[in-house]
C-alpha positions in Angstrom: 82.0 95.2 107.3 78.8 93.7 105.8 77.1 97.1 105.9 80.0 98.8 104.2 80.5 96.1 101.5 76.8 95.7 100.9 77.0 91.9 101.1 76.9 89.5 104.0 80.4 88.1 104.2 81.0 87.9 107.9 79.1 86.0 110.6 76.8 88.3 112.7 75.6 87.0 116.0 75.2 88.5 119.5 77.8 86.0 120.8 81.5 86.8 121.1 84.3 85.3 119.0 82.1 84.7 116.0 84.7 85.6 113.4 87.8 83.3 113.4 89.5 84.1 110.1 90.6 87.2 108.3 87.9 87.9 105.7 88.4 90.4 102.8 85.6 92.4 101.3 86.2 94.4 98.1 84.2 97.5 97.1 84.6 99.0 93.6 83.4 102.3 92.2 84.2 104.1 89.0 87.3 105.7 90.4 88.1 103.8 93.6 88.6 100.4 95.2 88.4 99.8 98.9 89.6 96.5 100.4 88.1 95.9 103.8 89.6 93.2 106.1 87.3 91.9 108.8 89.5 90.3 111.6 88.5 88.2 114.6 87.5 90.2 117.6 90.1 90.9 120.2 90.5 88.1 122.8 93.0 87.0 125.4 94.1 83.6 124.1 93.2 80.4 126.0 93.7 78.0 123.1 96.0 77.7 120.1 92.9 78.6 118.0 92.8 82.0 119.8 96.5 82.5 119.1 95.8 82.0 115.4 92.8 84.4 115.6 95.0 87.1 117.2 97.7 86.4 114.5 95.1 87.5 111.9 94.6 90.7 113.9 98.4 91.3 114.1 98.9 90.8 110.3 96.1 93.3 109.6 97.7 95.9 111.9 100.9 95.6 109.9 99.6 96.1 106.4 96.6 98.4 106.8 96.4 101.9 105.3 93.6 102.8 107.7 92.3 101.3 111.0 88.6 101.0 111.4 88.2 100.1 115.0 84.6 99.0 115.8 83.3 98.9 119.4 80.0 99.2 121.1 78.5 101.5 123.7 78.7 99.0 126.5 81.8 97.2 125.4 85.2 97.3 127.1 88.3 96.8 125.0 89.9 93.7 126.5 93.4 93.5 124.9 95.4 96.6 125.9 98.4 95.4 123.9 96.5 95.6 120.6 95.0 98.9 121.5 98.4 100.3 122.3 99.7 99.2 118.9 96.9 101.2 117.3 97.6 104.3 119.5 101.4 104.1 118.8 100.9 103.7 115.0 100.9 106.6 112.5 98.1 105.0 110.5 94.8 107.0 110.5 92.1 105.7 112.7 88.3 105.7 112.5 86.7 104.7 115.8 83.2 103.4 115.2 80.8 103.1 118.1 78.1 100.7 116.9 74.7 99.8 118.2 73.9 103.3 119.5 70.2 102.5 118.8 70.3 100.4 121.9 71.6 103.2 124.2 70.8 106.7 125.3 72.4 110.0 124.3 74.2 110.7 127.5 75.9 107.3 127.5 76.8 107.6 123.8 78.4 111.0 124.5 80.4 109.6 127.4 81.7 106.9 125.1 82.6 109.4 122.4 84.6 111.5 124.9 86.3 108.4 126.3 87.6 107.3 122.9 88.6 110.9 121.8 90.8 110.9 124.9 92.2 107.4 124.2 93.1 108.0 120.6 93.2 111.8 120.0 93.9 111.5 116.3 90.9 109.2 115.7 87.7 110.2 113.9 85.0 109.0 116.2 81.7 108.1 114.6 78.6 106.8 116.5 76.5 104.6 114.3 73.9 101.8 114.0 74.8 99.3 111.3 71.4 97.6 111.5 69.5 100.9 111.1 71.9 102.3 108.6 72.6 105.4 110.7 75.9 107.1 109.9 77.2 104.3 107.7 77.5 106.8 104.9 79.6 109.0 107.2 82.0 106.1 107.8 82.3 105.6 104.1 83.0 109.3 103.4 85.7 109.4 106.0 87.3 106.2 104.7 87.4 107.8 101.2 89.0 111.0 102.6 91.7 109.2 104.6 92.8 106.4 102.3 95.9 107.0 100.2 95.8 106.8 96.4 97.1 103.5 94.9 96.4 101.3 91.9 93.7 98.7 92.4 94.8 95.5 93.9 92.0 93.3 92.6 89.9 93.0 89.4 86.8 95.1 89.4 84.4 92.2 89.5 85.8 90.5 92.7 83.9 90.8 95.9 86.2 88.8 98.2 89.3 86.7 98.3 87.4 83.7 99.9 85.9 80.7 98.1 82.3 79.6 98.1 83.3 76.6 100.2 84.6 78.9 102.9 81.3 80.9 103.0 79.2 77.7 103.2 81.2 76.6 106.2 80.7 80.0 107.8 77.0 79.9 107.2 76.7 76.5 108.9 78.9 77.7 111.8 76.7 80.8 112.2 73.6 78.6 112.5 75.4 76.6 115.2 76.1 79.8 117.1 72.5 80.8 116.8 70.8 77.4 117.6 73.1 76.0 120.3 74.1 77.3 123.7 77.1 77.4 126.1 80.3 75.8 124.9 78.9 73.9 121.9 79.3 76.6 119.3 82.9 77.3 120.3 83.8 73.6 120.2 82.7 73.3 116.6 84.5 73.8 113.3 83.0 73.2 109.9 84.7 71.9 106.8 83.1 71.4 103.4 84.0 67.9 102.2 82.6 68.2 98.7 80.9 71.0 96.7 79.4 70.0 93.3 77.9 72.9 91.4 75.0 72.4 89.0 73.1 74.9 86.8 70.1 75.0 89.2 71.2 72.8 92.1 74.4 72.6 94.2 75.2 69.4 96.1 77.2 70.1 99.3 78.6 67.8 102.0 80.0 69.3 105.1 81.5 67.9 108.3 81.0 69.5 111.7 84.0 68.7 114.0 83.5 68.6 117.8 85.8 67.8 120.6 83.7 65.2 122.6 81.1 62.5 122.0 78.7 64.4 124.3 78.9 67.5 122.1 78.1 65.3 119.0 75.0 64.0 120.8 73.8 67.5 121.6 74.3 68.6 118.0 72.2 65.7 116.8 69.5 66.2 119.4 66.6 63.9 120.3 65.7 61.7 117.3 67.9 63.9 115.1 65.7 67.0 115.4 68.5 69.5 116.2 70.7 68.5 113.3 67.7 68.5 111.0 66.8 72.1 112.0 70.5 73.1 111.6 70.5 71.7 108.1 67.2 73.4 107.1 68.3 76.8 108.5 71.8 76.5 106.8 70.3 75.5 103.5 68.0 78.5 103.4 70.9 80.9 103.8 73.2 79.1 101.4 70.4 79.3 98.7 70.0 83.0 99.4 73.8 83.5 99.1 74.3 81.5 95.9 70.9 82.2 94.3 70.4 78.5 93.6 68.8 75.5 95.2 71.0 73.5 97.5 71.1 69.9 98.7 73.1 69.9 101.9 74.4 66.9 103.9 75.8 67.4 107.4 78.0 64.9 109.2 79.5 65.1 112.6 82.9 63.8 113.7 84.8 64.0 117.0 88.3 65.4 116.8 89.6 65.6 120.3 91.1 68.9 121.5 91.2 70.3 118.0 91.5 73.9 119.3 94.9 73.1 120.6 96.1 70.9 117.7 98.5 72.4 115.2 97.6 69.7 112.7 93.9 70.2 113.0 94.2 74.0 112.8 96.2 73.7 109.6 93.5 71.5 108.2 90.9 74.2 108.9 92.9 76.9 107.2 94.7 78.6 110.0 98.2 79.8 109.4 100.1 77.6 111.9 103.8 77.7 111.7 105.9 74.5 111.2 
């Protein structure tokens, strides 16, 4: 979605399950408005958190005018139930095979043939988002397939998410990049305070983990790991906001938060009562 919107709104890492929420990106032209919804990746749920993530996917399937299904050359689609919903729907489909710059022509062609057989009505487009290859072709097909409707949002809006949300996502992205194994998936980030100034924003964020041992790993020896996390996060926040930033990071233990309805509500997931 970032390549299509022209702004970095979603976390991008090589690790799975990076996106946890449904994030909207809005693109406006003189005579069009496209509202992209980036959903979490398809997973087989092991925690209540995963169930909430798949709930975002389900809601997107219900109200979309067009499905943009993004996969990779070496990727296997893990949730057949979701795939079957796409196949059975009458909604147009664009199947994007990303990261073709990391593969060879024969493998790419095999993957194109596979998806043409899986979803015969789909427009299959191989692309490389990082190299910008075929991104324009995706946009052209989106414009051709979307129905005509009045705009849903004002022309100057880029997303439906707040600055607090994007700060928490930036910090979480850095955790994914700087830490290994289970640590990134056991963390959730919440912005406790966000005070905007003309040239400097003061932000305090809490990183929640499930165990004391994870807290110790985040902090690192003599606090070196948490210091690096703060520096890397601050750089991206300043680039995103265009202002200087003073960032405080705190760590709290919230046991088994991934299976807690109360905790998930606190973090903005749509848990039913």
